[in-house]
C-alpha positions as CSV (number, residue, x, y, z in Angstrom):
1,M,0.0,0.0,0.0
2,S,1.6,3.2,-1.2
3,N,0.5,5.3,1.7
4,T,2.1,3.0,4.3
5,I,5.7,2.7,5.2
6,A,7.5,-0.4,6.4
7,I,9.6,0.3,9.4
8,P,11.1,-1.9,12.1
9,S,8.4,-3.4,14.3
10,A,9.9,-1.8,17.4
11,A,9.1,1.7,16.3
12,P,5.7,2.2,14.8
13,V,4.6,5.8,14.6
14,V,0.8,6.2,14.7
15,A,-1.0,9.3,15.9
16,N,-4.1,8.7,18.2
17,R,-3.4,5.0,18.3
18,G,-5.5,4.6,21.5
19,A,-8.4,6.4,20.0
20,I,-8.2,4.3,16.8
21,T,-8.1,1.2,18.9
22,A,-11.2,2.2,20.9
23,C,-13.2,3.0,17.8
24,V,-12.6,-0.2,16.0
25,I,-13.2,-2.2,19.2
26,L,-16.6,-0.6,19.5
27,A,-17.4,-1.6,15.9
28,V,-16.4,-5.2,16.7
29,I,-18.4,-5.3,19.9
30,M,-21.5,-4.1,18.1
31,Q,-21.2,-7.0,15.5
32,A,-20.2,-9.6,18.1
33,L,-23.2,-8.8,20.4
34,D,-25.6,-9.5,17.5
35,T,-24.4,-13.0,17.0
36,T,-26.3,-14.1,20.2
37,I,-28.3,-11.1,21.5
38,A,-31.3,-11.9,19.3
39,N,-31.4,-15.5,20.4
40,V,-33.2,-15.0,23.7
41,A,-35.7,-12.6,22.0
42,L,-36.8,-15.2,19.4
43,P,-40.0,-16.4,21.3
44,Y,-41.1,-12.7,21.6
45,I,-40.3,-11.9,18.0
46,Q,-42.2,-15.1,17.0
47,G,-45.3,-13.9,18.7
48,S,-45.1,-10.4,17.3
49,V,-44.7,-11.5,13.7
50,S,-47.0,-14.6,14.0
51,A,-44.4,-17.1,12.8
52,S,-44.0,-20.8,13.5
53,A,-41.1,-22.2,15.4
54,D,-39.6,-23.4,12.2
55,Q,-40.0,-20.1,10.4
56,I,-38.6,-17.9,13.2
57,N,-35.2,-19.7,12.9
58,W,-34.7,-17.9,9.6
59,V,-34.1,-14.7,11.7
60,L,-30.9,-16.3,12.9
61,T,-30.1,-18.3,9.7
62,S,-30.3,-15.3,7.4
63,Y,-27.8,-13.3,9.5
64,I,-25.4,-16.2,9.8
65,V,-25.5,-17.0,6.0
66,A,-25.1,-13.4,4.9
67,A,-22.2,-12.7,7.3
68,A,-20.4,-15.9,6.3
69,I,-20.7,-15.0,2.6
70,M,-19.4,-11.5,2.9
71,T,-16.5,-12.2,5.2
72,P,-14.0,-13.4,2.6
73,P,-14.3,-10.5,0.2
74,S,-13.6,-7.9,2.9
75,G,-10.0,-7.7,1.9
76,F,-10.8,-7.1,-1.8
77,L,-13.3,-4.4,-0.9
78,A,-10.8,-2.6,1.4
79,A,-8.2,-2.7,-1.4
80,R,-10.6,-1.5,-4.1
81,F,-12.5,1.2,-2.2
82,G,-10.2,2.0,0.8
83,R,-10.4,0.3,4.2
84,K,-11.8,3.4,6.0
85,N,-14.6,3.9,3.4
86,V,-15.6,0.2,3.6
87,L,-15.6,0.2,7.4
88,L,-17.7,3.4,7.6
89,T,-20.1,2.0,5.0
90,A,-20.4,-1.2,7.0
91,I,-21.1,0.6,10.2
92,V,-23.8,2.8,8.7
93,G,-25.4,-0.1,6.8
94,F,-25.4,-2.3,10.0
95,V,-27.0,0.4,12.1
96,V,-29.7,1.2,9.5
97,A,-30.4,-2.5,9.2
98,S,-30.6,-2.8,13.0
99,V,-33.2,0.0,13.2
100,L,-35.2,-1.6,10.4
101,C,-35.1,-4.9,12.3
102,G,-36.5,-3.2,15.3
103,L,-39.3,-1.6,13.2
104,A,-40.2,-4.8,11.3
105,Q,-43.8,-5.8,11.4
106,S,-43.7,-9.2,9.6
107,L,-41.5,-12.2,9.3
108,P,-40.3,-11.5,5.7
109,Q,-39.4,-7.9,6.7
110,I,-37.2,-9.0,9.7
111,V,-35.6,-11.8,7.7
112,V,-34.6,-9.4,4.9
113,F,-33.3,-6.8,7.4
114,R,-31.3,-9.4,9.3
115,L,-29.8,-10.4,5.9
116,M,-28.8,-6.8,5.4
117,Q,-27.3,-6.8,8.9
118,G,-25.2,-9.8,8.1
119,L,-24.0,-8.4,4.7
120,F,-22.9,-5.1,6.2
121,G,-21.6,-6.5,9.5
122,A,-19.4,-9.2,8.0
123,S,-16.5,-6.9,7.2
124,L,-16.4,-5.2,10.6
125,V,-14.3,-7.8,12.4
126,P,-11.7,-8.6,9.7
127,L,-11.2,-4.9,8.8
128,S,-10.9,-3.9,12.4
129,Q,-8.4,-6.6,13.0
130,G,-6.4,-5.5,10.0
131,I,-6.2,-2.0,11.3
132,L,-4.9,-3.2,14.7
133,L,-2.3,-5.4,13.1
134,D,-1.1,-2.4,11.1
135,I,-0.8,0.2,13.8
136,Y,0.9,-2.1,16.4
137,S,4.4,-3.5,16.3
138,V,5.0,-7.2,16.6
139,E,6.0,-6.7,20.3
140,D,2.8,-4.8,21.1
141,R,0.5,-6.9,18.9
142,G,-0.2,-9.3,21.8
143,R,-1.9,-6.5,23.8
144,A,-3.8,-5.3,20.8
145,M,-5.1,-8.7,20.0
146,A,-6.1,-9.1,23.7
147,L,-8.4,-6.1,23.3
148,F,-9.6,-7.4,20.0
149,G,-10.2,-10.9,21.4
150,V,-12.2,-9.6,24.4
151,S,-14.5,-7.7,22.1
152,V,-15.0,-10.8,19.7
153,M,-15.4,-13.5,22.3
154,V,-17.1,-11.7,25.2
155,G,-19.8,-10.4,22.9
156,P,-21.5,-13.9,22.6
157,V,-21.4,-14.3,26.4
158,L,-22.9,-10.8,27.1
159,G,-25.4,-11.0,24.3
160,P,-27.9,-13.3,26.1
161,V,-27.6,-11.3,29.3
162,I,-28.2,-7.9,27.7
163,G,-30.8,-9.3,25.3
164,G,-32.7,-11.0,28.1
165,W,-32.7,-7.9,30.2
166,L,-33.8,-5.6,27.3
167,T,-36.5,-8.1,26.3
168,D,-37.9,-8.5,29.8
169,H,-37.8,-4.8,30.9
170,I,-38.4,-2.9,27.7
171,S,-39.1,-4.7,24.4
172,W,-37.4,-7.2,22.0
173,R,-37.1,-4.3,19.5
174,W,-34.4,-2.7,21.8
175,V,-32.2,-5.8,21.1
176,F,-31.6,-4.1,17.7
177,Y,-31.9,-0.4,18.7
178,I,-29.0,-0.8,21.1
179,N,-26.7,-0.8,18.1
180,V,-27.5,2.8,17.3
181,P,-25.5,4.6,20.0
182,I,-22.6,2.1,19.7
183,G,-22.5,2.5,15.9
184,M,-22.6,6.3,16.1
185,L,-19.6,6.4,18.5
186,A,-17.7,4.0,16.3
187,F,-18.6,6.0,13.1
188,F,-17.6,9.4,14.3
189,G,-14.4,8.1,16.0
190,I,-13.3,6.4,12.8
191,V,-14.0,9.5,10.7
192,A,-11.9,11.6,13.1
193,F,-8.9,9.3,13.8
194,V,-8.5,6.6,11.1
195,S,-6.5,7.4,8.0
196,E,-7.5,6.0,4.6
197,T,-5.4,3.4,2.8
198,T,-4.6,3.6,-0.9
199,K,-7.3,2.5,-3.3
200,E,-6.3,0.1,-6.0
201,A,-8.5,1.1,-8.9
202,S,-7.2,-1.8,-11.0
203,A,-8.2,-4.4,-8.4
204,K,-10.8,-6.8,-9.8
205,L,-13.0,-9.3,-8.1
206,D,-12.7,-13.0,-9.2
207,W,-16.4,-13.4,-9.6
208,F,-16.2,-17.2,-10.3
209,G,-14.1,-17.8,-7.2
210,F,-16.3,-15.5,-5.1
211,G,-19.5,-17.1,-6.5
212,T,-18.5,-20.7,-5.9
213,L,-17.2,-20.0,-2.4
214,S,-20.3,-18.0,-1.5
215,L,-22.5,-20.8,-2.8
216,A,-20.6,-23.4,-0.9
217,I,-20.7,-21.4,2.4
218,A,-24.4,-20.5,2.0
219,T,-25.5,-24.1,1.3
220,L,-23.2,-25.4,4.2
221,Q,-24.9,-23.0,6.6
222,L,-28.3,-24.0,5.5
223,F,-27.3,-27.7,5.7
224,L,-26.1,-27.2,9.3
225,D,-28.9,-25.0,10.5
226,R,-31.8,-27.0,9.0
227,G,-30.4,-30.5,9.1
228,E,-31.6,-31.3,12.5
229,Q,-35.1,-29.9,11.9
230,L,-35.5,-32.0,8.7
231,D,-33.9,-35.2,9.9
232,W,-30.7,-34.7,7.8
233,F,-30.3,-36.9,4.7
234,S,-33.8,-38.2,4.9
235,S,-34.9,-34.8,3.6
236,G,-34.6,-34.0,-0.1
237,E,-33.7,-30.4,0.7
238,I,-30.7,-31.4,2.8
239,Q,-29.5,-33.8,0.1
240,I,-29.7,-31.0,-2.5
241,E,-27.8,-28.6,-0.2
242,A,-25.1,-31.2,0.5
243,L,-24.6,-31.9,-3.2
244,I,-24.5,-28.2,-4.1
245,C,-22.1,-27.4,-1.3
246,A,-19.7,-30.2,-2.3
247,G,-19.9,-29.3,-6.0
248,A,-19.4,-25.6,-5.4
249,F,-16.4,-26.2,-3.1
250,Y,-14.8,-28.5,-5.6
251,L,-15.1,-26.0,-8.3
252,F,-13.7,-23.3,-6.0
253,L,-10.7,-25.4,-5.1
254,V,-9.9,-26.3,-8.7
255,H,-10.3,-22.6,-9.8
256,T,-8.1,-21.4,-6.9
257,F,-5.2,-23.5,-7.8
258,T,-5.4,-23.1,-11.6
259,A,-6.5,-19.5,-12.2
260,K,-3.8,-16.8,-12.7
261,K,-5.4,-14.5,-10.1
262,S,-8.0,-16.3,-8.0
263,F,-10.4,-14.9,-5.3
264,V,-8.3,-16.5,-2.5
265,N,-4.5,-16.3,-2.9
266,P,-3.3,-19.9,-2.5
267,R,0.1,-18.5,-1.4
268,L,-1.6,-17.7,2.0
269,F,-1.5,-21.4,2.8
270,L,2.2,-21.7,2.1
271,D,2.7,-19.9,5.4
272,R,2.6,-22.8,7.9
273,N,1.7,-20.7,10.9
274,F,-1.3,-19.2,9.1
275,S,-2.5,-22.6,7.9
276,V,-2.2,-24.3,11.2
277,S,-3.8,-21.3,13.0
278,M,-6.8,-21.5,10.6
279,F,-7.3,-25.1,11.9
280,F,-6.9,-24.1,15.5
281,I,-9.3,-21.2,15.3
282,F,-11.8,-23.6,13.8
283,V,-11.4,-25.8,16.8
284,V,-11.8,-22.8,19.1
285,G,-15.0,-21.8,17.3
286,V,-16.3,-25.4,17.8
287,T,-15.4,-25.8,21.5
288,Y,-16.3,-22.3,22.7
289,L,-19.5,-21.4,21.0
290,A,-20.8,-25.0,20.9
291,S,-20.4,-25.2,24.7
292,L,-22.3,-21.9,25.0
293,A,-25.1,-23.3,22.9
294,L,-25.2,-26.3,25.2
295,M,-25.1,-24.3,28.5
296,T,-28.0,-22.0,27.8
297,P,-30.7,-24.7,27.4
298,Y,-29.0,-26.8,30.2
299,L,-29.4,-24.0,32.7
300,Q,-32.8,-22.9,31.5
301,T,-34.5,-26.2,30.7
302,L,-32.8,-28.8,33.0
303,M,-32.0,-26.5,36.0
304,G,-35.0,-24.1,35.6
305,Y,-33.0,-20.9,35.6
306,P,-34.6,-17.7,34.3
307,V,-32.9,-16.3,31.3
308,V,-31.3,-13.4,33.1
309,T,-30.1,-15.6,36.0
310,A,-28.6,-18.0,33.4
311,G,-26.8,-15.2,31.8
312,I,-25.4,-13.9,35.1
313,V,-24.2,-17.4,36.1
314,M,-22.4,-17.7,32.7
315,G,-20.9,-14.2,33.1
316,P,-17.7,-15.3,34.9
317,R,-16.8,-17.2,31.7
318,G,-16.4,-13.8,30.0
319,V,-14.5,-12.5,33.0
320,G,-12.0,-15.4,32.8
321,T,-11.5,-14.6,29.1
322,M,-10.9,-10.9,29.7
323,V,-8.5,-11.4,32.6
324,C,-6.4,-14.0,30.8
325,M,-6.4,-12.2,27.5
326,F,-4.7,-9.2,29.1
327,I,-2.3,-11.4,31.0
328,V,-1.4,-13.2,27.8
329,G,-1.0,-9.9,26.0
330,R,1.8,-9.1,28.4
331,L,3.4,-12.5,27.9
332,I,3.5,-12.6,24.1
333,G,7.1,-12.3,23.0
334,K,8.4,-13.3,26.4
335,V,7.0,-16.8,26.6
336,D,6.9,-19.4,23.7
337,T,3.5,-18.9,22.1
338,R,3.2,-22.7,21.7
339,L,3.3,-23.1,25.5
340,L,0.5,-20.6,25.9
341,L,-1.6,-22.6,23.4
342,V,-0.9,-25.9,25.2
343,L,-2.1,-24.2,28.5
344,G,-5.2,-22.9,26.7
345,F,-6.3,-26.2,25.3
346,G,-5.4,-27.9,28.6
347,L,-7.7,-25.5,30.6
348,T,-10.5,-26.0,28.0
349,A,-10.2,-29.8,28.3
350,W,-10.2,-29.5,32.1
351,A,-13.4,-27.5,32.1
352,M,-15.1,-29.9,29.7
353,Y,-14.0,-32.9,31.8
354,D,-15.6,-31.3,34.9
355,M,-18.8,-30.7,32.9
356,T,-19.0,-34.4,32.0
357,G,-20.0,-35.1,35.6
358,W,-22.6,-32.4,35.9
359,T,-26.3,-33.0,36.9
360,P,-29.1,-30.5,37.4
361,D,-28.1,-30.6,41.1
362,V,-24.7,-28.9,40.4
363,S,-24.2,-25.8,42.5
364,Q,-24.0,-22.3,41.1
365,W,-20.5,-22.0,42.5
366,T,-19.4,-25.0,40.4
367,I,-20.9,-23.5,37.3
368,V,-19.2,-20.2,38.0
369,Y,-15.7,-21.5,38.6
370,V,-15.8,-24.0,35.8
371,G,-17.0,-21.3,33.4
372,F,-14.2,-19.1,34.6
373,I,-11.7,-21.9,33.8
374,Q,-13.1,-22.4,30.3
375,G,-13.0,-18.6,29.7
376,A,-9.4,-18.5,30.9
377,G,-8.6,-21.3,28.4
378,L,-10.0,-19.2,25.6
379,G,-7.9,-16.2,26.8
380,F,-4.8,-18.4,26.5
381,L,-5.8,-19.5,23.0
382,F,-7.3,-16.5,21.1
383,V,-4.5,-14.0,21.6
384,P,-1.5,-16.3,20.8
385,L,-3.3,-17.8,17.8
386,T,-4.2,-14.4,16.3
387,T,-0.7,-13.2,16.9
388,I,1.2,-16.2,15.5
389,A,-1.2,-16.5,12.5
390,F,-0.1,-13.2,11.1
391,A,3.4,-12.9,12.5
392,T,5.0,-14.3,9.4
393,L,2.4,-13.3,6.9
394,P,3.4,-10.4,4.5
395,A,1.6,-7.2,5.2
396,P,-0.1,-6.9,1.8
397,M,-1.7,-10.3,2.4
398,R,-3.1,-9.5,5.8
399,G,-6.4,-8.1,4.6
400,E,-7.3,-11.3,2.8
401,G,-5.8,-13.3,5.6
402,T,-8.0,-11.7,8.3
403,G,-11.1,-12.4,6.2
404,L,-10.3,-16.1,5.8
405,Y,-9.2,-16.4,9.5
406,N,-12.5,-15.1,10.8
407,L,-14.4,-17.2,8.3
408,S,-12.7,-20.3,9.7
409,R,-13.8,-19.3,13.2
410,N,-17.4,-18.6,12.1
411,I,-17.7,-21.9,10.2
412,G,-16.2,-23.7,13.2
413,S,-18.9,-22.2,15.4
414,S,-21.7,-23.2,13.0
415,V,-20.4,-26.8,12.6
416,G,-19.9,-27.1,16.4
417,I,-23.4,-25.9,17.2
418,A,-25.0,-28.1,14.6
419,V,-23.1,-31.2,15.7
420,V,-23.7,-30.9,19.4
421,T,-27.4,-30.0,18.8
422,A,-27.8,-33.0,16.6
423,L,-26.1,-35.3,19.0
424,I,-28.3,-34.1,21.9
425,T,-31.4,-35.0,20.0
426,E,-30.2,-38.4,18.8
427,N,-28.6,-39.4,22.1
428,V,-31.6,-38.4,24.1
429,Q,-33.7,-40.8,22.0
430,S,-31.1,-43.5,22.2
431,N,-30.6,-43.1,25.9
432,H,-34.3,-43.0,26.6
433,S,-34.7,-46.4,24.8
434,S,-31.8,-47.9,26.7
435,I,-33.1,-46.7,30.1
436,A,-36.8,-47.6,29.3
437,A,-35.7,-51.2,28.7
438,Y,-35.4,-51.6,32.4
439,V,-39.0,-50.6,33.1
440,T,-40.5,-54.1,33.1
441,P,-42.8,-56.1,35.5
442,F,-39.7,-58.1,36.4
443,N,-37.8,-55.1,37.9
444,H,-38.0,-55.5,41.6
445,A,-37.4,-51.8,42.2
446,F,-41.1,-51.3,41.5
447,N,-42.1,-53.6,44.4
448,A,-41.0,-50.9,46.9
449,P,-44.1,-49.1,48.2
450,A,-42.5,-45.6,48.0
451,V,-41.6,-46.2,44.3
452,L,-44.9,-47.8,43.4
453,Q,-46.9,-45.0,44.9
454,N,-45.5,-42.4,42.4
455,L,-44.1,-44.4,39.6
456,D,-46.6,-47.3,39.1
457,P,-46.1,-48.3,35.4
458,L,-49.6,-49.8,35.4
459,K,-51.2,-46.3,36.0
460,A,-51.3,-43.4,33.5
461,A,-50.0,-40.9,36.1
462,G,-47.2,-43.3,37.0
463,R,-46.2,-43.9,33.4
464,A,-46.2,-40.1,32.7
465,A,-44.0,-39.5,35.7
466,L,-41.7,-42.4,34.7
467,D,-41.4,-41.1,31.2
468,G,-40.5,-37.6,32.4
469,M,-37.9,-39.0,34.8
470,I,-36.3,-41.2,32.1
471,T,-36.3,-38.3,29.6
472,T,-34.5,-36.1,32.1
473,Q,-31.9,-38.8,32.8
474,A,-31.4,-39.4,29.1
475,T,-30.9,-35.7,28.5
476,I,-28.3,-35.4,31.2
477,I,-26.3,-38.3,29.7
478,A,-26.6,-36.8,26.3
479,Y,-25.1,-33.5,27.6
480,M,-22.3,-35.4,29.3
481,D,-21.5,-37.1,25.9
482,D,-21.4,-33.7,24.2
483,F,-19.0,-32.3,26.8
484,K,-16.8,-35.4,26.5
485,L,-16.6,-34.8,22.7
486,L,-15.5,-31.2,23.2
487,M,-13.0,-32.3,25.8
488,I,-11.5,-34.9,23.3
489,M,-11.2,-32.3,20.6
490,S,-9.3,-30.0,22.9
491,L,-6.9,-32.8,24.0
492,V,-6.3,-34.0,20.4
493,S,-5.3,-30.4,19.4
494,I,-2.5,-30.2,22.0
495,P,0.1,-32.3,20.1
496,L,-0.6,-30.4,16.9
497,V,0.7,-27.2,18.5
498,M,4.2,-28.4,17.6
499,L,3.4,-27.8,13.9
500,L,3.7,-24.1,14.6
501,R,7.0,-22.3,14.1
502,K,8.2,-19.6,16.5
503,P,8.7,-16.5,14.3
504,G,12.0,-14.7,14.5
505,S,12.1,-11.0,15.3
506,N,13.6,-10.1,12.0
507,A,13.0,-13.0,9.8
508,A,10.2,-12.0,7.5
509,P,8.6,-9.0,5.9
510,A,5.6,-9.5,8.1
511,D,7.8,-8.6,11.1
512,H,7.6,-5.0,10.0
513,A,4.4,-3.1,10.7
514,A,2.7,-1.3,7.9
515,V,2.0,1.9,9.6
516,M,-0.8,4.3,8.5
517,E,0.3,7.8,7.9
């Protein structure tokens, strides 16, 4: 970029760096909150727009699909139109779409406006990350990525708490209106403090590559979001989506490695640290957001917690993330990054192992401290991963790299949530059948008067009570199995940390910061 200068990483010169950091962090928080803040409001939205339970899920699906599609081209858009211009347009579009979501009076309206939200909001995270990578030296990047990580990962934790409170005390529409003040602060701050990058008028979009990748992402998201509802491959729709996804991704791969100038630069994956970090951030997306998706119904359904109480109990998870991100930010460059990653995966596995023994009788204190440990594990993962992923990547490739990196995290989240949700449904049915096999006239436990009084299988009331008890036990075991799967994923990832290379301080062009004038 012609209006940037490459200087040694130890001496970046950027005016108002603190103000720039605050503004882009606000933009990231706004987008991150919307990944979960609308979830708790869905039942209220459903009643307002007269939608069925199946239809209302499109409020979430439309946002996820749009955001996933528009994340990869964020680097191209920044190069073609200028990063500042694209970021400001994204903020304005996101805020306007949020207001329209709050004003929506029908299901088609809110789905379309959520689609707009996803399209505009997709570039907020990668572009903000790119700005922070450019204005901080390699030595200071750890602290910058700690702030960035807090905004990205704490948003999904705070979303249900804020969304639940707004829905209970004001209206579900304020779940969307809350973006207005945050967006205004971010917009005016970026206008005042962020400098524009050079626009490459000759930059052209590889439409075939973008189209095939977008089609693959969109059909994958639909496949994951609707698979459980439609019983997976027994549904014609799911079969079609799977075929289209596989075909589109195949065409994308062939085009990427044969075209002269493809949508995704294959040279990105020659950087071992970037490629391995893409896999690890996928695993982080699976383990962290999938566990959040499990915890919310566990607390509300099995333990009977109100939505606000459930959010408060889960809050320490975010505290653990914030505290450890700032600690790790100080350790980056002083401690081998790979050791921090091993500690992060170890803490995550520890938390998941503890959860495999949970029942609805588990104390709030246990939920709090285990959540804190899991959050701490994320803090030891996100910052080192983000730092090492771009440490050896040339500065001109960072824009494209941040888009792909965040796409990998988003897909990991979608895959993780879809898998654990599907396993819960299937395992509850399987466990129910296994436990129910012991409810027979030959089971002497039913001879006990205390048991027979309430659980007599020969009476309708007794059979209903028995079925409810068996379903509860089957559900608890299904949750244990899901937590065990996430624990195994974390443990399996630990040896792979050795694939990462420790970057030298003066080894590569990426070890210089491209500093905005």
